[in-house]
N, C-alpha and C positions, 0 to 999 in steps of 0.2 A: 477474391479475384483469381487466385491460382486455380481454384476448382473450375471457374468459368473458362479460363485459358485451356485447362486440361480437357474440358468437354469439347471445345472447338477443335482441338487436335485429334479427336477420336476418329474423325472421318468426314467425308464430304457432306453427308446428311446432317450431322451435328453442326458443322460450320455454316451451312446454308440456313439452318433453322435459326441460329443466333443472329445471323446477318438480317434475315427477314423480320424477326421479332424486333430488332433494333430499329429497322426502317419504319415499320408500322407504328411502333410506340413513339417514334420521333414526331409524329403528327400531333401528339399531345404534349410530349416532353422533347423539344427539339435537340437538346444535347445528346440524346440517345442515338442520334444518327451517327455519332462517332463510333458507336459499338459496331455498326455495319462496316465502316471503313477500317477499323482496327482488325476485324475478323479477316477481311480481304488481305490486309497487310501481313498479319501473322501467318496465314496460310502461304502467302507468297514468299515471305522471308524463310520459312522453314522448308517448304516443298517445291518452290519454284514458280515460274510464270504460268505454266500450263494450269496448275491447280488454282492459282489466283484468278485466272480468266474464267475458269469453270464457276467458281463461287460468285464472281461478279455478274456473269450472264444469268446464272440461276436466280440471283437476287432480283435482277431486273424483270425476269419472266414472272416470278412468283408474286412480286409486288404489283405487277400489272394485272395479273389474274385476280388477286385479292381486291384491287381497286375497282376492277370492272364489276365485281360482285357486290360492291358497296353502293351507298347512295350518292357518292360523289359524282360530279359531272365528268364526262369522258375527257374533256379538255384538261381538267385539273389532274386527273389520273395520269394522262400522258405527260403533262408537264412535270409531275412529281417523279415519274419513272426516269425521264430524261435527266432531271436534276440529280437523282441518285447515281445514275451512270456517270454523269459529268464529274461528280465528286469522287467517284470510285476510281476513275481512270488515273488521276494524278497520284493517288496513294499506291496504286498498282505499279506504276512506273517508278515511283520513289522507292518502293520496297525492292524492286529488282536492282536499282542502282545501289542501295544500301547493302543488299545481299552480295553484290559484286565488289564494291569498294571498301566496305566495312568502315566507312567514314561518314558520320553525321554531318560534318561540315560540308563535304562535297555534295552530299545528298540534298542539304538545305539549299545550296547554290543551284542545284538542278531544279528544285521546286520553284525557285525564284525565276529561272529561265522560262518555265512553263507559264508562270503568272505574267511575265513580260510578253510572251507570245499571245496570251489572252488579250492584253491591252492593245497590241498591234493589230490583231485580227478584228477586234471591236472597232477600232478607229478606221480600218480599211473598209470593213463591211458596212458600218453605219454612217461613215462620213462625219457628220456633226454629231458626236455622241451626246453632247450636252443637250441638244435639241431633242434627240430621241428619248433621253432620260426625263426631260422636262414633260414630255407628253405622257410617259408612263406614270410619273409621280403625280401629275395633276389628276389622273383618273383614280389612282390608288389612294391618294391622301385627301381627296375631296371631302369625305365624311369627317375626318379628323380636323381639317381646317375649319369646317363649318362649326363644329363643336367648340373649337378654340376661339371662335368669334373674331377672327383676324380680318382686317380690312383687305380688300382685293389687292392693293399695292403691297401690303406686308406679306400676304400669302405668296404673291408672285416673286418677291425678292427672296423669300426663304426657299422656295422650290428652285429658283434659278441657281442659288448658291449650292444646294444639294446636287443639282444636276451636273454642275461642273466637276464634282468630286466622285460621282457614283462609279464610273468605270474603274478608277484607281482603288476605291473602297472594295469593289467586288473582287478585284485581283488580290487585294490584301486578305480578304476573307478566304479566298482560295488557298493562299499561302499558309495562313494560320490553320485552317481546317485540315489541310493535308499534313501539316507538321504534327498537329494533335493526333490525328489518326495513326501516323507513323510512330509517334512516341508511345502511344498506347500499345500498338502491335509489338514494338521492341521491348516494352516493359513486360508484356505477357510472355514473350519469348525468353526474356531474362529470368523470369520467375520459374519457368519450367526447365530450362536447360543451362542457364548461367547466372545463378543468383548474385545480385549486386552488379552485374555487368552493365545494365542500362544506366545506373546511377553514375558509374565511372565514365561511361561513354558520353552522357549528357553534360557532366561537369567539365569534360574536355572539349566540348564543341567549340570550334573556332573557324571563322571564315578566312579564306585566303586573302592575301594582300591584293591580288589581282582583282578580286571582287570589290575591295575598298577603292581601288583606282577607278573602276567603272562607276561606282557610286559617286565618286567625286566629280566625274565628268557629267553625270546626270544632274548632280546638284548645281553645277555651273550652268547647265542648260536651264534648270529651273529658275535660277536667279535672272538669267537673261530674258526669259519669256515669262517672268512673274506677272500674274494677273491675267494672263491670256488663256489659261486653262489648257486643254488639249493633252497630248501625249506626255509632255514634260511634267505637268502636274500629276498625272496618273503615275508616272514612274517615280516621282518623288515620294508619293504616298507608299508605294511599294518598297522603296529603299528604307523608309522608316520602319515598316513592318518587318523587313528582313533583318535589319540590325537590332531591332528590339528583341528578337529571338536569340541572337548572339549575346546581347546584354543580359537576358534572363539566364542563359546558361552560365555566363560569367559570374553573376551574383551567386548562383547555386554553387559554383566551383569555389569561389572565395569563401563562402560560409563553410563549405566542407573542409577546405584546407586550414582555415583559421580556427575551426572548432567553435565558431559562434553559434548561439542558440537558434532554434527554428523560429523564434519570435520575429527575427528580421525577415524571414521569408513570408511569414504570415502577414506582417505589416505591408510587405510589397504587394502581395496578392489582394489584400483589402484595398490598397491604393489603386490597383488595376480595375477593381470593381467600381470604385467611386469616381475616379478621374482617369479613365483609360487613356485618353489622348496624351495627357501630360506625362504619365508614367511611361507610356510607350516611347515618347520622344526622349525622355531621360535615359531609358534603357538603350535606345538606338545610339545615343551619343557615346555612352561608355562602351558599347559594343564596337563601335567604329574605332574608338581609341585603342581598344584591345587588339584590333587587327594589326596595329603597328607596335604596340607596347608589350604585348604578351604578358599581361599582368599575372596570370596564374603561373606561367613559366618562371617568372621572377620570384614569385612567392615560394614555389617549390625549391628553387635554388637556395633561397634564404633559410628555409626550414631545414634543408639538407646540410647546409653549412653550419647552422646553429646546432644541429644534432651532432655533427662531426666535432665541432668545437667543444661541446659538452662532454663528448666521449674522450677527447684529448685531455681536457682538464681533469676528468676523473682518473684517467690513466696516470697523468703526471702527479696527481695527489697521492695515488697509491705508491708510486715510485719514491716520492718524497718521504712518505711515511716509512718506507723500507730503509731509506738512507738515514732517517732520524732515529732509527731504532737504537737503543743503547747497545754499546759494544758487547757488554757482558751477556746480553740477551740473544746475540746472534748465534747461529749454529756453529758448534765447535768451540764456543767461548766458555763452555761450562768446564773446561779443563783447568786444573790447578796450575799455578805458576811453575812448580817443579816439573809437571808433565810437559809444559810448553818448552821448558829448557831442555 
């Protein structure tokens, strides 16, 4: 990975090439789209906004040209290019913020603001977002529903339930995707210019208490308007996504401070693959608690106090050993009684 990061930083041509290859291959292996986002993030973090914008627009142009030369329909190519640019803009902005603030916590909060704006714009532009998503899902999922041999009523209920949550889920995907892209970019930068820096930075990631207060207000609104869907439900989904990232950083930090084995982290990620909603909710809860309790800060103080206590005990033990040393063995005590007299 270090060789890849080094190749990206050789110049605009190399960075654009990696971004385009990642975008094209993501049609077959979707996670490779993060390679394009990470490339834009790395260039922006290291060289600034201007260079990041160049890579982003070059990516959109070249992907559009490649798509027009392929057998894909024009509408699909256009949608894909727009989608790539929409995913690139948040990581570009987040990279500029991180480059300026040098704080992953503040940057994560800024990404959450972008996701909230997406929810608000969608609700303003579409009006009844659930009805809009219902129409989209019915057309997209019709073949799968037919194969599942669901009754018309069952299929309608399933689509209606999904439609209620889709805007919030899309905003959560934007949050997660942007954070993954930014984390990869920061990791690449750390490997090249500050070994171990990203690990320390991620282990210390913590959201501000003001974010927790806003989240509490959103949660109160969600309980008041429970079952009605709309903006309150979308924002609740977003709050869970936001604090689950905080919780994930907390777990990494605690494991690092306590010296626990990586098996705990492996088990956590396996759980995220098997039951992602449940693990995300758990992480969000501990992340929210950490906003107020500062668990890692308390652990550091205990470790430092323990280290100081051990140091003091060792020093006292040495002093006691000196005091208990036989008188005849002390310096100057090798003189005879006549010499002392």
